[in-house]
Each structure stands twice: as structure tokens, then as C-alpha cells.
C-alpha positions in Angstrom: -0.1 -0.3 0.0 3.2 2.4 0.6 5.0 1.9 -2.1 1.4 2.4 -4.2 1.3 6.1 -2.5 4.7 6.6 -3.0 4.6 5.3 -6.4 1.3 7.7 -7.1 2.8 10.5 -5.6 6.3 10.3 -7.6 4.2 10.1 -10.6 3.0 13.3 -9.8 5.7 15.6 -9.2 6.6 14.0 -12.4 3.8 15.2 -14.5 4.2 18.4 -12.8 8.1 19.0 -13.6 6.7 18.4 -17.1 4.1 21.1 -17.4 6.3 23.7 -15.8 9.6 22.7 -17.9 7.4 22.9 -21.0 5.8 25.8 -20.1 8.7 28.1 -19.3 10.7 26.6 -21.8 7.6 27.7 -24.9 7.9 30.9 -22.5 11.6 31.3 -23.0 11.5 30.2 -26.7 8.2 32.7 -27.4 9.9 35.3 -26.3 13.6 35.1 -27.7 12.3 34.3 -31.7 10.2 37.7 -31.3 9.5 41.0 -30.8 8.1 41.1 -26.8 4.6 43.4 -27.0 2.0 43.1 -24.0 -0.3 40.7 -25.9 2.9 37.6 -26.1 3.8 38.9 -22.6 0.5 37.9 -21.9 -0.4 35.5 -24.1 2.7 33.2 -22.1 2.1 34.3 -19.1 -1.0 33.7 -18.9 -0.6 30.1 -19.9 2.4 29.0 -17.7 -0.9 30.2 -14.7 -2.6 28.7 -16.8 -1.8 25.5 -17.3 0.4 24.7 -14.2 -3.3 25.6 -12.0 -4.9 23.2 -14.0 -2.4 20.3 -13.8 -3.5 20.1 -10.1 -7.2 18.7 -11.0 -7.7 15.4 -12.6 -5.8 12.5 -12.1 -3.7 10.3 -14.9 -4.8 11.7 -19.0 -7.6 13.9 -17.3 -4.8 15.4 -15.0 -2.9 15.7 -18.3 -6.2 17.4 -20.1 -6.6 19.8 -17.1 -3.2 20.7 -17.7 -3.7 21.8 -21.6 -6.8 23.5 -21.2 -6.0 25.3 -18.2 -3.3 26.4 -20.4 -5.2 27.4 -23.0 -7.2 29.4 -20.8 -4.9 31.8 -19.4 -3.4 32.2 -23.1 -6.1 33.5 -24.0 -7.1 36.0 -20.4 -3.7 36.6 -20.7 -3.2 38.0 -24.2 -6.6 39.6 -24.1 -5.2 42.4 -21.2 -1.9 42.6 -23.2 -3.6 43.5 -26.7 -6.7 46.2 -24.9 -3.6 47.6 -23.3 -2.9 50.9 -24.8 -0.2 53.6 -24.3 -1.7 55.1 -20.7 -2.8 52.0 -19.5 1.3 50.9 -19.8 2.2 54.2 -18.5 0.4 54.0 -15.1 1.9 49.6 -14.9 4.9 51.6 -15.2 4.1 54.3 -12.5 2.5 51.3 -10.0 5.7 49.4 -10.6 8.2 52.0 -9.8 5.9 53.4 -6.5 3.3 51.2 -5.0 4.4 50.0 -1.9 4.3 45.9 -2.0 0.4 44.7 -1.3 -0.9 48.2 -2.3 -3.9 48.1 -5.3 -3.6 50.7 -7.5 -6.4 51.1 -9.5 -7.3 53.8 -12.5 -9.8 53.5 -15.9 -9.2 54.3 -19.8 -11.4 56.9 -20.4 -10.5 56.2 -23.9 -11.5 52.7 -24.1 -13.7 52.5 -21.1 -11.6 49.7 -19.8 -10.1 49.5 -15.6 -7.8 47.6 -14.1 -6.2 47.4 -10.8 -2.2 46.2 -9.8 -1.0 45.2 -6.9 2.6 44.1 -6.3 2.9 41.1 -4.6 6.7 41.0 -3.5 9.3 42.5 -4.7 13.2 40.4 -5.3 16.4 41.6 -7.1 17.8 39.8 -10.0 21.4 40.9 -11.2 21.1 43.7 -8.8 18.1 44.9 -10.9 15.4 45.4 -8.7 12.0 43.6 -9.9 8.4 42.5 -9.0 5.8 40.4 -8.8 2.6 41.4 -9.3 -1.9 40.6 -10.3 -3.0 42.6 -12.8 -6.9 42.8 -12.3 -9.2 44.2 -15.4 -12.9 44.7 -16.7 -12.2 44.7 -20.6 -15.4 45.8 -22.3 -17.4 44.3 -19.2 -16.0 41.5 -18.6 -13.6 40.9 -15.7 -10.4 38.7 -16.2 -6.6 38.2 -14.5 -3.5 37.7 -14.7 -0.3 36.9 -12.9 3.2 38.1 -13.9 6.7 39.6 -13.2 8.8 42.5 -14.3 12.7 43.7 -13.4 13.8 47.7 -13.8 15.9 48.3 -16.5 18.6 50.4 -16.8 16.4 53.0 -18.8 14.1 53.5 -15.7 11.3 51.2 -17.4 10.0 48.1 -16.4 10.0 45.3 -18.9 7.8 42.2 -18.1 10.2 38.7 -17.6 8.5 35.4 -18.3 
């Protein structure tokens, strides 16, 4: 009985590692081969997060299907948020990442599009002596709520760049 449990547990860990490595590899490939856009970064980030969340459900081949479904849904939602952000929204996002304390929610509405956004930095850390932040973006786009998790690092010119 203990052996069956360990085999099942080990199998789940292997599946999670495969999903994580595959998602991160895809993220690196997509962002290194093309011009990085808000839509592209949102799609990749949403796909990775959705795949990881989906992998928590089901068993056996059902677990794989749940991970794949989660990745597709996450990619769609993340891409949609990135695609709808215009220059004003990107400036507000930059300002929030630069000035908001960790945990503080920053909210704005775009008068041109009618879309509403909130950004909440959730963690600040350093990579290669650059400040980086993890954040949650929530948006109301066309009346529909959406959410994406992301990471960004400050560049030498002071701007913030989304990282995978």
C-alpha cells in the first residue's frame, strides 16, 4: 500500500515538473524569437499560470487534459489583457510598479477605452542587482473581469520590462 502511494505521488511530481519545464521552455522560446509585445507576454504568462493551475485537477490523462485546458484559457485571458492596454495603461502600469508599496492596489480607468485596471505588487526581489516585482493585474475589459499574474524588472533606463 505504501509503495502504491509513493508511485502515485512520484508520478504526480513528474507530471508537474514536465508541465512546468514545458511551459517555461515555451515561454523562453516565444519571447526570445520575436519582438516582445504586451499581448505576447500576457499570452505566455497566462498559459504558464493556467497550465500549472489546471495540472492540479484530474488524474492520469485527465490531469494532462486539465493542464492543457488551463493553459489555453490562461493564454487567452493573458493575451486579451495585454492586447487591450494602450500607451496610457502601460504608463499607469509602469508608475504602479515603480511607486506602489508591496500589497498596495493601484487602480485606474482608461477614458478612451472604458477599460478599468488594478495592479497589486505582491513581492519585490532583486535579479542581477535589478529590482523586480511580482504583481497581479485585474482588468474589466468590455465589461468582463480578467486577471493575470506577472513579473517585471526595472531596466537601466528606468522602465519596467515584463519577464517570463
